[in-house]
C-alpha positions in Angstrom: 92.6 89.5 114.7 93.3 92.7 112.8 96.8 93.5 111.5 98.5 96.2 113.7 99.3 99.3 111.9 102.6 101.2 112.2 102.7 104.3 114.3 101.2 107.2 112.4 98.4 107.3 109.9 96.1 109.9 108.2 96.6 113.3 109.7 99.7 112.2 111.6 103.2 113.4 111.3 105.3 110.4 110.4 108.3 112.0 112.1 106.7 112.9 115.4 103.7 110.6 115.7 101.6 113.5 116.8 98.1 114.1 115.6 97.8 117.8 115.8 95.8 119.5 113.0 97.2 122.8 112.0 95.1 125.4 110.2 94.4 123.8 106.8 95.5 126.8 104.8 99.0 126.2 106.0 99.0 122.4 106.0 96.0 121.4 103.9 94.6 117.9 103.8 95.2 117.0 100.1 94.2 113.9 98.2 96.0 113.4 94.8 94.6 111.0 92.3 96.5 109.4 89.4 99.4 107.1 88.7 102.9 106.8 87.3 105.1 109.8 86.6 102.2 112.3 86.6 101.2 111.5 90.1 104.8 111.4 91.2 105.2 115.0 89.8 102.2 116.3 91.8 103.3 114.5 95.0 106.8 115.7 94.8 105.4 119.3 94.7 102.6 118.8 97.3 105.0 117.3 99.9 106.8 120.6 100.0 103.7 122.3 101.3 101.9 119.7 103.4 102.4 116.4 105.2 98.7 115.7 105.3 98.8 114.0 101.9 97.0 110.9 100.6 97.8 109.5 97.1 95.0 107.4 95.7 96.6 105.3 93.0 95.4 103.4 89.9 95.7 99.6 90.2 95.2 98.5 86.5 98.8 98.2 85.4 99.3 95.0 83.4 102.8 95.4 82.0 106.4 95.1 83.2 107.3 94.0 86.7 103.9 94.9 88.0 102.1 92.9 85.4 104.3 89.8 86.1 103.7 90.0 89.8 100.0 90.6 89.3 99.6 87.5 87.1 101.9 85.2 89.1 100.7 86.1 92.6 97.2 87.4 92.0 97.9 90.7 93.8 97.3 94.3 93.0 99.9 95.6 90.6 102.4 97.4 92.9 104.3 99.6 90.5 102.3 102.8 90.6 101.9 102.5 94.4 105.7 102.2 94.6 106.3 105.3 92.5 103.9 107.3 94.7 105.7 106.2 97.9 109.0 107.1 96.4 107.8 110.5 95.5 106.7 111.2 99.1 110.2 110.7 100.4 111.9 113.8 101.6 115.3 115.2 100.4 117.2 113.9 103.4 119.9 111.2 103.1 117.4 108.7 104.5 114.6 109.7 102.2 116.7 109.7 99.1 118.5 106.4 99.9 115.2 104.6 100.4 113.5 106.2 97.5 116.4 105.1 95.2 116.3 101.6 96.6 112.5 101.4 96.1 113.0 102.3 92.4 116.1 100.1 91.8 115.6 97.4 89.2 117.5 94.2 88.9 119.3 93.4 85.7 119.9 89.7 85.1 119.3 86.8 82.7 116.9 85.2 85.1 113.5 85.7 86.6 114.5 88.8 88.6 115.3 90.8 85.4 113.6 94.2 85.5 111.8 93.6 88.7 111.8 96.7 91.0 112.9 96.2 94.6 110.0 98.2 95.8 107.5 96.0 94.0 108.9 92.9 95.7 109.0 94.6 99.1 105.4 95.8 98.9 104.1 92.4 97.7 106.1 90.6 100.4 104.5 92.8 103.1 101.0 92.1 101.6 101.7 88.3 101.8 102.9 88.5 105.4 100.3 90.9 106.7 97.3 89.9 104.6 96.3 93.5 104.4 97.0 95.7 101.4 96.5 99.1 103.2 98.5 98.0 106.2 101.4 96.8 104.0 101.5 100.2 102.2 101.4 102.0 105.5 104.4 100.0 106.8 106.4 100.8 103.7 105.5 104.5 104.1 106.7 104.3 107.7 110.0 102.7 106.7 110.6 105.4 104.1 109.6 108.3 106.3 107.0 109.2 103.6 105.3 112.6 103.9 101.8 111.1 103.5 99.9 108.0 102.8 99.5 105.9 99.7 96.3 103.9 99.0 95.0 101.9 96.0 91.9 103.2 94.2 90.3 99.8 94.3 90.7 96.7 96.5 91.0 94.3 93.5 93.1 94.4 90.4 91.4 96.2 87.5 91.3 95.9 83.7 90.9 99.0 81.6 88.9 98.9 78.4 88.5 101.7 75.9 86.4 102.2 72.9 88.8 103.7 70.3 88.0 105.4 67.0 90.9 105.2 64.6 89.3 106.5 61.4 86.7 109.2 60.6 84.3 110.5 63.3 81.5 108.3 62.0 83.8 105.2 61.6 83.6 102.0 63.7 84.9 101.7 67.2 87.5 99.2 68.3 87.8 97.9 71.8 91.3 98.1 73.3 91.8 96.0 76.5 94.5 96.5 79.1 96.1 99.6 80.6 99.4 99.1 78.8 97.6 98.9 75.4 95.2 101.8 76.1 98.2 104.0 77.1 99.8 103.7 73.7 96.7 103.5 71.5 97.0 105.7 68.4 93.2 106.3 68.1 90.9 108.7 69.8 89.4 107.3 73.0 85.6 107.7 73.1 84.7 105.8 76.3 86.5 104.1 79.2 85.3 101.1 81.2 86.7 99.0 84.1 86.5 95.3 84.7 85.0 94.5 87.1 82.6 97.4 86.4 81.8 98.0 90.1 85.1 97.3 92.0 85.1 98.0 95.7 87.2 101.0 96.9 89.1 100.8 100.1 87.2 102.6 102.9 90.3 104.5 103.8 90.4 106.0 100.2 86.8 107.0 100.3 87.2 108.6 103.7 90.3 110.5 102.7 88.4 112.1 99.8 85.5 113.0 102.1 87.9 114.5 104.7 90.1 116.4 102.3 90.4 120.2 101.9 91.6 119.8 98.3 91.5 117.0 95.7 94.0 117.2 92.9 93.4 115.3 89.6 96.3 115.0 87.2 98.7 115.4 85.7 99.3 112.0 84.1 98.1 109.7 81.4 94.7 111.2 81.1 92.6 108.2 80.4 94.5 105.2 81.8 95.8 106.9 85.1 93.5 109.9 85.8 90.0 109.4 84.5 89.8 105.7 85.6 89.3 107.0 89.2 86.0 108.3 88.2 84.8 104.8 87.2 85.1 103.3 90.7 81.6 103.8 92.0 82.3 104.4 95.7 85.3 106.7 94.9 83.3 108.6 92.3 80.5 109.2 94.8 82.9 110.5 97.3 84.4 112.9 94.7 81.0 114.3 94.0 79.9 114.5 97.7 83.0 115.8 99.4 83.2 119.4 100.6 86.8 119.6 99.4 87.7 121.8 96.5 88.9 120.2 93.3 91.9 121.2 91.2 92.6 119.7 87.8 96.3 119.9 86.8 96.7 119.7 83.0 99.6 117.9 81.3 102.6 119.8 79.8 102.2 118.1 76.4 100.0 115.6 74.6 101.3 112.0 74.9 102.4 110.2 71.8 99.8 107.5 72.8 96.4 107.9 74.3 96.1 111.7 74.1 98.1 112.4 71.0 96.7 115.4 69.2 94.4 116.4 72.1 94.3 120.0 73.2 94.1 121.3 76.8 90.4 121.9 76.1 90.0 118.4 74.9 91.3 117.1 78.2 88.7 119.0 80.1 86.0 117.8 77.8 87.0 114.2 78.3 86.9 114.8 82.1 83.4 116.3 81.8 82.2 113.4 79.5 83.2 110.8 82.1 82.0 112.7 85.1 79.4 115.2 83.9 78.2 116.2 87.4 81.7 116.8 88.9 82.3 120.3 90.0 85.8 121.7 89.6 87.1 124.7 91.4 90.5 125.3 89.7 92.3 124.3 86.5 96.1 124.7 86.6 97.9 124.9 83.3 101.4 125.8 82.0 101.2 128.6 79.3 103.4 126.5 76.9 100.8 123.8 76.8 97.8 125.9 76.1 96.8 126.8 72.5 93.7 128.9 73.3 93.8 130.6 76.7 90.3 132.2 76.3 88.8 128.9 75.1 90.4 127.0 78.0 89.2 129.6 80.5 85.7 129.2 79.1 85.9 125.4 79.3 87.0 125.7 82.9 84.2 128.1 83.7 81.7 125.6 82.2 82.7 123.2 84.9 82.6 125.8 87.7 86.3 126.4 87.7 88.7 129.3 87.3 91.9 129.0 85.3 95.4 129.6 86.8 98.2 129.9 84.3 101.7 129.3 85.8 105.0 128.2 84.4 105.5 124.8 86.1 107.7 123.2 83.4 111.4 122.7 84.0 113.8 125.2 82.4 115.7 122.5 80.4 113.1 122.2 77.6 111.8 118.8 78.6 108.1 118.1 79.3 108.7 117.6 83.0 107.4 119.4 86.0 109.6 121.5 88.3 108.7 120.6 91.8 109.3 124.0 93.3 107.4 125.8 90.5 104.5 123.3 90.8 104.4 123.7 94.6 104.3 127.5 94.2 101.4 127.1 91.7 99.5 124.8 94.1 100.0 127.3 96.9 98.5 130.0 94.7 95.5 127.7 93.9 94.9 126.8 97.5 95.3 130.5 98.7 92.8 131.5 96.0 95.1 133.5 93.7 93.2 132.5 90.6 92.6 134.1 87.2 94.3 134.3 83.8 97.7 135.7 84.7 
């Protein structure tokens, strides 16, 4: 007997339960790929312009509360899924209350220390329902989330990276685990997943095939973004979909896995791990681009045009402003492209 889903679902307004499909240019079907704070930034912007959103989230986290639950209960790490759900909450009292509760962490001297409430809620629903996707849909319904959150794979994943710490002709070192890859101080040459051919949820594959736009990034480039291209069924859908693809570049190089990499290097890493992937648009903040002409050429080599927009907050931090990022996505989706 299948697990009943909550009212709503893909293409459905969580508030009304209706399944009307407005003209896509006004309410596009968007799939956003990533994890952590980067995916939260894109979702916080995209929810301002569409409620036909699907977040496809990395499930390789092996640290913190997620790592502990993954090891103890043999479940998908829930942390990145939790953050995506929180980002899809609206600005009403209801949305902000539940978003805050989902992100709340306990502080104690016992086993609950640093566990996030949302992680425990998600895992509890998985245990009761026996269905990962249904559990996430029920949490989304509770929150009034403006969209759907799905895992990129149906099993927990391990990220491996070949890292070069010395000269370009020096030896490679294998770094194992997302938490270690994210903070590595070498240059990542190649990524792998264990298992190498994990199954993708059918709902995630179908969301990509049905999308109007697919958004990759921002976020930890290797450990949160590029890993999606290593799930065979998901990668095939990303290549086959008729959706247009937008790559959102980071505001600054991380101190870990992408330290010292330029905006052009980020695109080259994407091309290396998915050489046949067509990209339609590359979105970048001017403050994060060293060579606009070079970046434009790199984007063009992947079939894309470059859009330069200020999407950084005005407080000097390397954080996205949701309204500015939403306006930039609107320009991308409406076809207002070019070096401006």
